[in-house]
C-alpha positions as CSV (number, residue, x, y, z in Angstrom):
1,M,127.2,36.8,-36.2
2,S,124.4,37.3,-38.7
3,L,122.2,34.1,-38.9
4,T,122.1,34.4,-42.7
5,A,125.8,34.6,-43.0
6,A,126.5,31.6,-40.8
7,N,127.1,28.1,-42.1
8,A,125.2,25.0,-41.2
9,G,127.5,23.9,-38.4
10,Q,127.5,27.3,-36.7
11,L,123.7,27.5,-36.9
12,L,123.4,24.0,-35.3
13,S,125.7,25.1,-32.5
14,L,123.7,28.2,-31.8
15,M,120.5,26.2,-31.7
16,E,121.9,23.5,-29.5
17,C,123.3,25.9,-26.9
18,G,120.1,28.0,-26.9
19,D,121.5,31.2,-28.4
20,A,119.1,30.9,-31.3
21,S,116.0,28.9,-32.0
22,A,115.0,27.1,-35.2
23,V,112.2,29.7,-35.5
24,D,114.8,32.5,-35.3
25,V,117.0,30.9,-38.0
26,T,114.0,30.1,-40.2
27,Q,112.6,33.6,-39.8
28,A,116.0,35.2,-40.7
29,C,116.1,33.2,-43.9
30,L,112.5,34.1,-44.8
31,D,113.2,37.8,-44.1
32,R,116.2,37.6,-46.4
33,I,114.1,36.0,-49.1
34,A,111.4,38.7,-48.7
35,A,114.0,41.4,-48.9
36,H,116.1,40.2,-51.8
37,D,114.4,37.5,-53.9
38,D,112.5,40.0,-56.1
39,Q,116.0,41.0,-57.2
40,I,117.6,37.5,-57.4
41,G,114.6,35.2,-58.4
42,A,116.0,32.1,-56.7
43,F,112.6,30.8,-55.5
44,I,109.6,29.7,-57.4
45,H,107.6,28.9,-54.3
46,V,108.1,29.8,-50.6
47,D,105.9,28.3,-47.9
48,A,106.6,30.6,-44.9
49,A,103.8,29.4,-42.7
50,H,104.7,25.7,-43.2
51,A,108.4,26.4,-42.7
52,L,107.8,28.2,-39.4
53,A,105.5,25.4,-38.2
54,Q,108.3,22.9,-38.9
55,A,110.7,25.1,-37.0
56,E,108.4,25.4,-34.0
57,R,108.0,21.6,-33.8
58,V,111.8,21.2,-33.8
59,D,112.1,23.8,-31.0
60,A,109.5,22.1,-29.0
61,R,111.2,18.7,-29.3
62,R,114.6,20.2,-28.6
63,T,113.3,21.9,-25.4
64,A,111.7,18.6,-24.4
65,G,115.0,16.8,-24.8
66,A,113.7,14.5,-27.6
67,S,116.0,12.9,-30.1
68,L,116.4,15.0,-33.2
69,G,117.6,14.5,-36.7
70,S,121.0,15.5,-38.1
71,L,119.6,18.7,-39.7
72,A,117.3,19.7,-36.9
73,G,116.1,23.2,-37.5
74,L,118.3,23.9,-40.5
75,P,116.5,25.7,-43.4
76,V,116.9,23.9,-46.7
77,A,115.8,25.0,-50.2
78,V,114.8,22.3,-52.7
79,K,115.1,22.4,-56.5
80,D,111.7,22.4,-58.0
81,I,112.2,19.1,-59.8
82,L,111.8,16.9,-56.7
83,C,108.2,15.9,-55.8
84,T,106.8,17.4,-52.6
85,H,103.3,16.4,-51.5
86,D,102.6,19.7,-49.7
87,Q,104.0,22.1,-52.3
88,P,103.7,22.4,-56.0
89,T,106.3,20.8,-58.3
90,T,106.6,22.6,-61.6
91,C,110.0,21.8,-63.1
92,A,109.9,25.5,-64.0
93,S,107.6,24.6,-66.9
94,R,104.1,25.7,-68.0
95,M,103.5,22.0,-68.6
96,L,103.4,21.3,-64.8
97,R,102.4,24.8,-63.5
98,D,99.5,23.4,-61.5
99,F,101.0,20.0,-60.6
100,H,100.7,19.0,-56.9
101,P,102.3,15.5,-56.4
102,P,100.5,13.1,-54.1
103,Y,103.8,11.9,-52.6
104,D,107.3,13.0,-51.5
105,A,110.5,12.2,-53.3
106,D,112.9,9.9,-51.3
107,T,115.2,12.9,-50.8
108,I,112.3,15.0,-49.4
109,S,111.3,12.1,-47.0
110,R,114.9,11.9,-45.8
111,L,115.1,15.7,-45.2
112,R,111.9,15.5,-43.2
113,A,113.3,12.5,-41.2
114,A,116.4,14.6,-40.5
115,D,114.2,17.4,-39.1
116,A,115.2,19.9,-41.8
117,V,113.0,22.9,-42.4
118,I,112.0,23.0,-46.0
119,L,111.7,26.7,-47.0
120,G,110.3,26.2,-50.5
121,K,111.2,25.3,-54.1
122,T,114.0,26.9,-56.2
123,N,114.1,27.9,-59.8
124,L,115.8,26.0,-62.6
125,D,116.0,25.7,-66.3
126,E,112.8,24.0,-67.5
127,F,113.0,20.3,-66.8
128,A,116.6,20.9,-65.8
129,M,117.6,21.5,-69.5
130,G,120.0,24.4,-69.5
131,S,123.1,26.0,-68.0
132,S,121.9,29.5,-67.0
133,V,118.2,29.3,-65.7
134,E,117.2,31.5,-68.6
135,N,115.1,28.6,-69.9
136,S,112.8,28.7,-66.8
137,A,109.2,29.4,-67.8
138,M,108.7,31.2,-64.5
139,Q,111.5,33.8,-64.3
140,P,115.2,34.2,-64.8
141,T,117.5,33.8,-61.7
142,R,120.4,36.3,-61.2
143,N,123.8,35.7,-59.7
144,P,124.0,37.4,-56.3
145,W,127.6,38.4,-57.0
146,D,126.6,40.3,-60.1
147,I,122.9,40.5,-61.0
148,T,123.7,41.1,-64.7
149,R,125.1,37.5,-64.8
150,T,123.8,34.0,-64.7
151,P,124.0,31.9,-61.5
152,G,124.6,28.9,-63.8
153,G,122.2,26.1,-64.4
154,S,120.2,24.1,-64.1
155,S,120.3,24.3,-60.3
156,G,120.9,28.0,-60.4
157,G,118.1,28.8,-58.1
158,S,119.5,26.5,-55.3
159,A,123.1,27.9,-55.8
160,A,121.9,31.5,-55.8
161,A,119.8,30.9,-52.7
162,V,122.8,29.7,-50.7
163,A,125.1,32.4,-52.1
164,A,122.5,35.1,-51.3
165,G,122.3,34.0,-47.6
166,M,118.6,32.9,-48.1
167,C,119.5,29.4,-46.7
168,P,122.6,27.6,-45.5
169,L,121.8,24.4,-47.5
170,A,120.0,23.6,-50.7
171,V,119.4,20.5,-52.8
172,G,120.1,20.5,-56.6
173,T,120.3,17.9,-59.3
174,D,123.2,17.2,-61.7
175,T,122.7,15.7,-65.2
176,G,125.7,17.2,-66.9
177,G,127.1,19.7,-64.4
178,S,124.0,21.2,-63.0
179,I,125.1,21.3,-59.4
180,R,128.8,21.9,-59.9
181,Q,128.6,24.7,-62.5
182,P,126.2,26.9,-60.5
183,A,128.3,26.2,-57.4
184,S,131.3,27.5,-59.2
185,F,129.5,30.6,-60.6
186,C,128.0,31.4,-57.2
187,G,131.0,30.7,-54.9
188,V,129.5,27.9,-52.9
189,V,130.2,24.2,-52.5
190,G,128.3,21.8,-54.7
191,L,128.6,18.0,-54.9
192,K,127.4,15.5,-57.5
193,P,127.3,12.1,-55.8
194,T,128.1,8.8,-57.5
195,Y,125.2,7.6,-59.7
196,G,123.1,5.4,-57.4
197,R,124.3,7.0,-54.1
198,V,121.1,9.1,-53.8
199,S,117.7,7.8,-54.7
200,R,116.0,9.2,-57.9
201,Y,112.6,8.2,-56.6
202,G,110.4,11.3,-57.0
203,L,113.0,13.1,-59.0
204,I,111.2,14.1,-62.2
205,A,113.5,12.6,-64.9
206,Y,115.4,14.5,-67.6
207,A,118.0,11.8,-68.5
208,S,117.5,8.8,-66.2
209,S,121.0,7.3,-66.7
210,L,122.7,10.6,-65.8
211,D,120.5,12.5,-63.2
212,Q,121.7,12.6,-59.6
213,T,120.6,14.6,-56.6
214,G,123.2,16.3,-54.4
215,P,123.9,19.1,-51.9
216,L,124.9,22.7,-52.1
217,A,126.2,24.6,-49.1
218,N,128.3,27.5,-48.1
219,D,131.1,25.2,-46.7
220,V,132.3,21.6,-47.1
221,R,131.0,20.4,-43.7
222,G,127.5,21.6,-44.6
223,A,127.6,19.7,-47.9
224,A,128.8,16.6,-46.1
225,R,126.1,16.9,-43.5
226,L,123.4,17.3,-46.1
227,L,124.7,14.4,-48.3
228,Q,124.7,12.2,-45.2
229,A,121.0,13.0,-44.7
230,I,119.9,12.2,-48.3
231,A,122.2,9.3,-49.3
232,G,121.3,5.7,-48.9
233,H,119.7,2.7,-50.6
234,D,116.0,3.0,-51.7
235,P,114.3,-0.2,-53.0
236,R,111.8,2.0,-55.0
237,D,114.7,3.1,-57.3
238,A,116.1,0.3,-59.4
239,T,119.3,2.3,-59.9
240,S,119.9,2.9,-56.2
241,V,123.0,1.0,-55.1
242,Q,123.0,-0.9,-51.8
243,V,126.2,0.2,-50.3
244,D,127.0,1.5,-46.8
245,V,126.9,5.3,-46.3
246,P,129.9,6.4,-44.3
247,D,130.0,9.3,-41.8
248,Y,131.0,12.0,-44.2
249,T,131.9,14.4,-41.4
250,A,134.1,12.0,-39.5
251,R,137.3,12.2,-41.5
252,L,137.0,15.8,-42.8
253,E,140.1,17.0,-40.8
254,T,142.3,14.1,-41.9
255,P,145.4,15.4,-43.7
256,I,145.8,14.7,-47.4
257,A,149.6,13.9,-47.5
258,D,148.6,10.5,-48.9
259,L,146.6,11.9,-51.8
260,R,147.6,11.6,-55.4
261,I,146.0,14.3,-57.6
262,G,145.7,13.8,-61.4
263,I,145.9,16.9,-63.6
264,P,144.5,16.1,-67.0
265,R,146.2,17.9,-69.8
266,E,142.9,18.2,-71.6
267,Y,141.5,20.5,-68.9
268,F,144.1,23.2,-69.5
269,S,143.8,23.8,-73.2
270,E,142.2,26.2,-75.6
271,G,139.0,27.8,-74.4
272,L,139.9,28.0,-70.7
273,S,140.0,31.6,-69.5
274,D,143.3,32.9,-68.0
275,D,141.5,34.0,-64.8
276,V,140.0,30.6,-64.2
277,A,143.2,28.7,-65.1
278,E,145.2,30.8,-62.6
279,C,142.7,30.3,-59.7
280,V,142.5,26.6,-60.4
281,R,146.3,26.2,-60.5
282,E,146.7,28.2,-57.3
283,A,144.1,26.0,-55.5
284,I,146.0,22.9,-56.7
285,D,149.2,24.4,-55.4
286,V,147.6,24.8,-52.0
287,L,146.7,21.1,-52.0
288,R,150.3,20.3,-53.1
289,S,151.6,22.4,-50.2
290,L,149.7,20.1,-47.8
291,G,151.6,17.1,-49.1
292,A,149.5,15.9,-51.9
293,Q,151.3,14.6,-54.9
294,T,150.3,15.8,-58.4
295,V,150.5,13.6,-61.4
296,D,150.0,14.6,-65.1
297,I,147.4,12.4,-66.7
298,S,145.3,12.2,-69.9
299,L,141.6,11.7,-70.6
300,P,141.9,11.4,-74.4
301,H,138.2,10.7,-75.1
302,L,137.0,13.6,-73.0
303,R,136.9,15.9,-76.1
304,Y,134.0,13.8,-77.3
305,S,132.0,14.1,-74.1
306,V,129.8,17.1,-75.2
307,A,128.8,15.4,-78.5
308,A,128.0,12.1,-76.7
309,Y,126.1,13.8,-73.9
310,Y,123.9,15.8,-76.3
311,L,122.8,12.6,-78.0
312,I,122.3,10.5,-74.9
313,A,120.6,13.0,-72.7
314,P,118.1,14.3,-75.3
315,S,117.3,10.7,-76.3
316,E,116.4,9.9,-72.8
317,A,114.5,13.2,-72.5
318,S,112.5,12.3,-75.6
319,S,111.3,9.2,-73.9
320,N,110.9,10.6,-70.4
321,L,108.9,13.6,-71.5
322,A,106.5,11.7,-73.7
323,R,104.3,11.2,-70.6
324,Y,103.3,14.8,-70.6
325,D,100.4,14.6,-73.0
326,G,97.7,16.5,-71.2
327,V,95.6,13.4,-70.5
328,H,96.5,12.1,-67.0
329,Y,98.2,15.3,-66.0
330,G,100.0,18.3,-67.4
331,F,98.9,21.2,-69.5
332,R,96.0,20.6,-72.0
333,A,95.0,23.1,-74.7
334,D,91.5,24.6,-74.4
335,T,90.6,23.8,-78.0
336,F,91.7,21.1,-80.3
337,D,90.3,19.0,-83.2
338,D,91.3,15.5,-82.3
339,M,93.6,13.6,-80.0
340,I,96.7,14.2,-82.2
341,D,95.9,17.9,-82.3
342,M,95.4,17.9,-78.5
343,Y,98.9,16.5,-78.1
344,C,100.6,18.8,-80.6
345,T,98.8,21.9,-79.5
346,G,99.2,21.3,-75.7
347,R,102.9,20.3,-75.9
348,G,103.6,23.1,-78.4
349,A,102.1,25.7,-76.0
350,A,103.4,24.3,-72.7
351,L,107.0,23.5,-73.5
352,G,109.8,26.0,-74.0
353,A,112.1,26.3,-77.0
354,E,115.1,24.5,-75.4
355,V,113.0,21.6,-74.2
356,K,111.5,21.2,-77.7
357,R,115.0,21.4,-79.2
358,R,116.3,18.5,-77.0
359,I,113.1,16.4,-77.5
360,M,113.4,16.7,-81.3
361,L,117.2,16.0,-81.2
362,G,116.6,12.9,-79.1
363,T,113.7,11.7,-81.2
364,Y,115.8,12.0,-84.3
365,A,118.7,10.2,-82.7
366,L,116.4,7.3,-81.7
367,S,114.6,7.1,-85.0
368,A,114.9,4.2,-87.5
369,G,117.9,4.5,-89.7
370,Y,119.8,6.8,-87.2
371,Y,119.8,4.9,-84.0
372,D,123.1,3.0,-84.8
373,A,124.8,6.1,-86.3
374,Y,124.0,8.4,-83.4
375,Y,122.6,7.0,-80.2
376,L,124.5,3.7,-80.2
377,K,127.7,5.3,-81.2
378,A,127.3,7.8,-78.4
379,L,126.9,5.0,-75.9
380,R,130.1,3.5,-77.2
381,V,131.9,6.8,-76.7
382,R,130.5,6.9,-73.2
383,R,132.1,3.6,-72.4
384,L,135.5,4.9,-73.7
385,I,135.2,7.9,-71.4
386,R,134.5,5.7,-68.4
387,Q,137.5,3.6,-69.3
388,D,139.7,6.7,-69.5
389,F,138.6,7.6,-65.9
390,D,139.1,4.0,-64.8
391,R,142.7,4.0,-66.1
392,A,143.4,7.4,-64.6
393,F,142.2,6.3,-61.1
394,E,144.7,3.4,-61.2
395,A,147.4,6.0,-60.8
396,V,145.6,8.8,-58.8
397,D,143.0,9.2,-56.1
398,V,141.3,12.3,-57.3
399,I,141.3,14.4,-60.5
400,A,141.5,18.2,-60.3
401,G,140.6,20.9,-62.8
402,P,138.3,23.7,-63.6
403,V,134.5,23.5,-63.4
404,A,133.7,25.7,-66.4
405,P,135.8,27.5,-69.0
406,T,134.9,30.9,-67.6
407,A,133.3,32.5,-64.6
408,A,129.6,33.5,-64.7
409,F,128.7,34.9,-68.1
410,K,126.2,37.6,-68.8
411,L,122.5,36.9,-68.9
412,G,121.5,36.7,-72.6
413,Q,125.1,36.1,-73.8
414,F,124.3,32.6,-75.3
415,V,120.6,32.8,-75.7
416,D,120.8,32.6,-79.5
417,D,123.9,30.4,-79.5
418,P,123.0,27.0,-78.0
419,L,126.2,25.3,-79.1
420,S,128.3,27.8,-77.1
421,M,126.0,27.3,-74.2
422,Y,126.5,23.5,-74.4
423,L,130.3,24.0,-74.4
424,T,130.1,25.6,-71.0
425,D,129.6,22.1,-69.6
426,I,132.7,20.7,-71.2
427,Y,134.6,20.0,-67.9
428,T,131.6,18.6,-66.0
429,I,129.8,16.2,-68.4
430,G,132.4,13.5,-68.2
431,A,131.7,12.7,-64.6
432,N,128.0,12.2,-65.4
433,L,128.8,9.9,-68.4
434,A,131.1,7.9,-66.2
435,G,128.8,7.9,-63.1
436,I,131.6,9.2,-60.8
437,P,131.3,11.8,-58.0
438,G,132.5,15.4,-58.4
439,V,132.6,18.5,-56.3
440,S,133.0,22.2,-56.9
441,L,134.9,24.2,-54.3
442,P,135.4,28.0,-54.0
443,A,138.9,28.5,-55.3
444,G,139.3,32.2,-56.0
445,V,137.9,35.2,-57.9
446,T,138.5,36.7,-61.3
447,T,139.8,40.2,-61.8
448,D,136.2,41.2,-62.1
449,G,135.5,39.8,-58.6
450,L,133.5,36.7,-59.8
451,P,133.8,33.4,-58.0
452,V,135.8,30.5,-59.5
453,G,135.4,26.9,-58.5
454,L,137.9,24.0,-58.4
455,Q,136.5,20.7,-59.5
456,L,137.6,17.4,-57.9
457,L,136.5,14.0,-59.2
458,A,137.0,10.6,-57.6
459,T,136.2,6.9,-58.0
460,P,132.7,5.7,-57.5
461,F,131.5,6.1,-53.9
462,A,134.6,8.0,-52.9
463,E,132.7,11.2,-51.9
464,E,134.4,11.0,-48.5
465,T,137.8,11.6,-50.3
466,L,136.4,14.6,-52.2
467,L,135.0,16.2,-49.0
468,R,138.3,15.6,-47.1
469,A,140.3,17.3,-49.8
470,G,137.8,20.1,-50.0
471,R,138.0,20.6,-46.3
472,M,141.8,20.8,-46.4
473,L,141.5,23.5,-49.1
474,E,139.1,25.4,-46.9
475,R,141.4,25.3,-43.9
476,E,144.1,27.0,-45.9
477,T,142.0,29.6,-47.8
478,T,139.2,32.0,-47.1
479,W,137.2,31.8,-50.4
480,H,134.4,29.8,-48.8
481,T,133.9,32.5,-46.1
482,R,133.2,35.3,-48.6
483,R,129.6,36.3,-49.2
484,A,127.9,38.2,-52.0
485,T,126.9,41.7,-51.1
486,L,123.2,42.4,-52.1
487,E,121.7,45.8,-52.7
488,S,119.2,46.8,-50.0
């Protein structure tokens, strides 16, 4: 078995029985990155020497019979929006091109405690604002299944790295679908946890009430194992919820005959491609064949989710990104007339067009005379959307549907049409507004051979249910075993 085609569980078994070492696995991933990342552009920064040193330490401790963490020797790629004290953290922006954080994000600390091998930092849309990674100031990322297409965004670098066999596990963040949409486009598993399940400490904020860190993997068990490692209460994050973290791998093989699956009529309407609809319906049929009951439901306010999101998220971004003024840190222009000119010139030069668009939109929505009409009304709609989900979950255990209206679209297709780009998130945004968990699972391919994901949503802190349903789908299908073929 090729080490770069193996999943996390297989790699752990190989290392534990001595058929491969952590150094072997890490070197195989690094070789894969060296051979193909010029073509894919998944990584912004790779620290080969440090990764191999981590792997050597794991091997030494394993040989000595020492206790090891749950990810011992597994290579992990990290979205470059999480602070790492020993690697740059750029958010794919010129604003932070030279930023080296003095501390680790909580997620990074937990990865280190689990003895993961951190390969490097992956590409994203600048400050996580985008759905295609075309907004990165560093480089575009290409979909390993078809390099003329996007891997999705904003966690496209992490999803592409897993899909391309450069790592078995990766960390992404999800503000409006930024884990699930890339997972769907790249044919991997991607899970957005409940808001508050994973600490946001050290996650550079885009929209603080929506951002959540989560796992990407090439199978459900790998995603469960990674979520287990990074979840948990953190007193440094005021939004971190103090609830027990279950063993996400313990009940993966439990049948789903007791599961009630809600099918929202709003998910299968105008705008959904026939290919995607067919794959999603067939995946739901598989779950039904395993004994799950399907129930028709409605989420009537979901049609307002995109409008509400693109007022709430930019408003929070306007506030969060105000700190990048070139004084304490961040890009500063070489020449300027006064302090105001320094702010304007520096931010104008260092921030990309999409980030500027969202900052201006958010600033407008928060301004005097418009706050009530736009931002406050969007918050009220957000509450209605959450109530829709609450009512639905009184009748069902999970909600199933598509992740995106289409499979991966062409690079450049929506560059000059931001509204159409925003609408690609129409099925994922609701989960962020409601704060509930969601997962994208490989569920088929289009007639063009592009991956399609099935989205499952659940009540807060019911990630275990999502993973169990996902594992049952995996047992009956082979979509998660298929790998992208890269040109040599």
